[in-house]
N, C-alpha and C positions, 0 to 999 in steps of 0.2 A: 504494500500500500504506500503510495507516494503522497502521504498526507501533508508533507512539508515542501512539495514541489514549488520552486520559485522563491522559497524563503531562505534566509541567511541566519546562521547561528554562530555565536561565539562560545567556545568551551575553554575555560581556563584549567590549568593543571592537566593538560590532555596528552602528555607524552607517555603515560602509562596508566594502569589501574582503571578506576571508575571513569576518569576523564577521557581516556583513550577509547574505552568501550562506548561511552556516550557519543563521542564524535562519530564513531562508526555507525551507531544506531541512527543518528540524525541524518547521516549521509544516505543510509539505506532508505530512510523515509523521504528522500528527495531533496533535502536541504543542502545548500552550499555551506561550508563550514570554515571558520577561522579558528585554528588551533593555537593555543597559547601555553607556554611554559617558560620557566627560567632556564631550562636546559634539561638534558643535553641536546644539542642541536640535531645530532644524527637520529636520535630516537624520535624527536618531534617531527622531523622530515619523513621518517618512516611511517608514523601515524598519519600524516597528511597524505602520503601516497596510498595508504590503505583506503582512505576516504575517497580519493579520486577513483580508485578501482571499483569501489562499491557504487559510485554514482557518476558514471561517465558523462551524463548530461548536465551535471552540476559542476561546481568548482570547489576546490579546497586549497586554502592558503594557511600559512603559519607565521608566527612571530615570537621572538624571544623577548620576554619582559620579566624583570624582577619586580613582582607586585608588592614587595616591601617598600619600594620607592614611592613617595607620595604622588608623583606625576605619572606613574606607569599606567594606572587604569585609564586615564584620559588619553594617553598616547596609544594605548592598545585599541581603544574604541575608534579613534581617528584612523588608525592603520587599517582596521577592519572595514571601515566605510570607504576608505580610498581603494581598497582591494576589491570589495564585493558590493559596494554601492548602497547597501541597506543593512539594517539589523532587525530581525524579527524575534530572535530568541537569544537570551543571555543565560548561560549556565555558569554560576559562580561555584566552581569546584575546587580551585587551588587551595591547598592547605599544607601546613607543616605540623608535626607533632614532636614536641620536646617533652620527654618523660622524666619527672623528678618527684620525690616525696614533697608534699607541701612544706615550705620552709627552706627549700634549697634552690628555688628559682632565682635567677639574677634579673635585674631590671632590664638588661639588654635582651634576655630571652623573652620576658614578658612583652616588651615592645615589638619584637620581631614577630612573635606568634599572633599578636593582636593585629599587627599591620597586614600580614599575609592572609590570615583566616577571616578577618572581619572588616578591617578598614578597606581593603581592596574591593571586596564585594559591595560595600556601601558606596564607594566612589565610582566603581564601574557602573553600578545601577543608576546613579545620578547621570553619568556621562552618556548613557544610551537613551535617556528620556527624550531629548530633542528629536532624534531620528524616529523613535517609536511613535511619538506624537504626530510627526509629519505623515507617517504611514498609516495612521489611524489605529494603532495599537501594537501590542507585542506581548511576549511572555518572558518572565524572569524567574529563574529557579535557583534557589540557594541549596547547595549540598551541605546539610548539617550533619547530625550524627545521633545515634542512640546514646552516645556519651553526653549529649546536650540535654538528655532527659533523666538518665540514671547515672550515678557516680561510680567511678572506678578508681582504685588506688593509682597514684602517680600520673593521673591524667586530668587533674583539676583545671589547669589553665586551658588545655584543649577543650574540655567540656564547657567552660565559660564562653569561649568563642563560638562554639556550636550552638549553645543555648541562645546566644545573642542573635545568631542567624535566623533561628526559628522566630524570635520576636521581630526581627527585621522584616521577615516576610509578612507577618501580620500587620505591622505598622504601615509598610509600603502599600499593601493591598487596600487598606482603608482610604489612603490618599489617591491611589492611582486607578482604582476601578472605574472612575468616571471617564478616564482616558482610554478605556478598553485595554489597559495593561494589567495582565493577570500575573500575580506574584504568589509563589508558593515555595515550600521547602520540602526536601526529601531527607529523611534520616535513616541512613543505612545502619544495620546491625553489624555483626561480625562478617566481614567479606574477605575472601581469599585473594587479596591483592598481593603484589610482590612483597610489600612491606610485611604483611601478616604471614605470608608463606615462609619467609625467612625466620620470623619470630617463632612460629609454631614448630618449625624444624629444629630450632635450637632448644625449644622447651616443649616436648610432646605432652607433658603433664598439663601445661597451660591450655593446650588444644583440647585435651580431654575434659578439662573443667569447663571450658566455654561451651563445648558441644553438649555437655550434660545438662546445662540450664537453658538450652535453645530447643524449643519443642520440635522443630523440624529435624533436629539431630545432625546438623551439619553447618558449615559455614556457607554463606551465600557466594555467588560468583559476580564479578563486576558487570557482566552482561545483564544480570537480573536487576541491578540498580539502574543500569542504563535504560532498560525497558520502562521502568517507572518514570524516569526523567523524560523519556521520549513521549510517554503518555501525557504528562503535564505540558509538554511543549506542543503536542499536536492533537491529542484525543480528549483531554479533559474538558468538561463543559465549562462555559464561561462563569457559571455560578460557583465553581470551585475557586474560591478566593481566600488567600491567607491560611491555607491548610498546611499542616506538617504531615506528609505522607511517610509513615514509619514502615520500613521494609526490613524487618529484623528476624525473620523466621519464627516469630511469636514470642520473643524474649520478654518484651514489655507487656504482653497480654496476661502475665501471671505474676 
């Protein structure tokens, strides 16, 4: 189904994991995509080429941006417009995770995680508004986390940024619904990204513990989150405003 034929989507953090899977799903749905990451350039270009192969009638471009820099979200949006002429979908997926027990975070770590995980999404969302308003609407999706709903050891700061994204979707939706701009969040549970695959291989007991409390009995796959994001980008009814779509294998249901 080419539900996004003729549309353009920006996906941040798209060189691997959920972001890369999302870019592929959006391309399969007919969208032209602008992939964004801090690096590595080779992996980002490879992800772009995958999207081109999946949607030969569309376009796929990419750009290297350090979203911790205050001006990077605006420059990213302007580059996407210059390359692809319009923006219909913004997926704020880029994130970093620094793990420490509470009491051991440095001010620099706090600032960088908030800058990448939260401020970049906030500023990118503001930056796409003029284009979306000119076009008569658009869809903005923040990739939050199960950890923005329930607390885990050594992830407090990460959870704070993700909880803030959930509220950001709610607040933006209240103000932007009148412009036909639909804003929602997706909160993945345990997903077998490259990051988690390495962690679970190093600590099989941790994997067993996480699976034991997840009703579906396994980790999710990046493609499963990408499908949820694609639904919000293309299939969700306009009445779905400000929701947080939790895709976590049932963990938070009990």
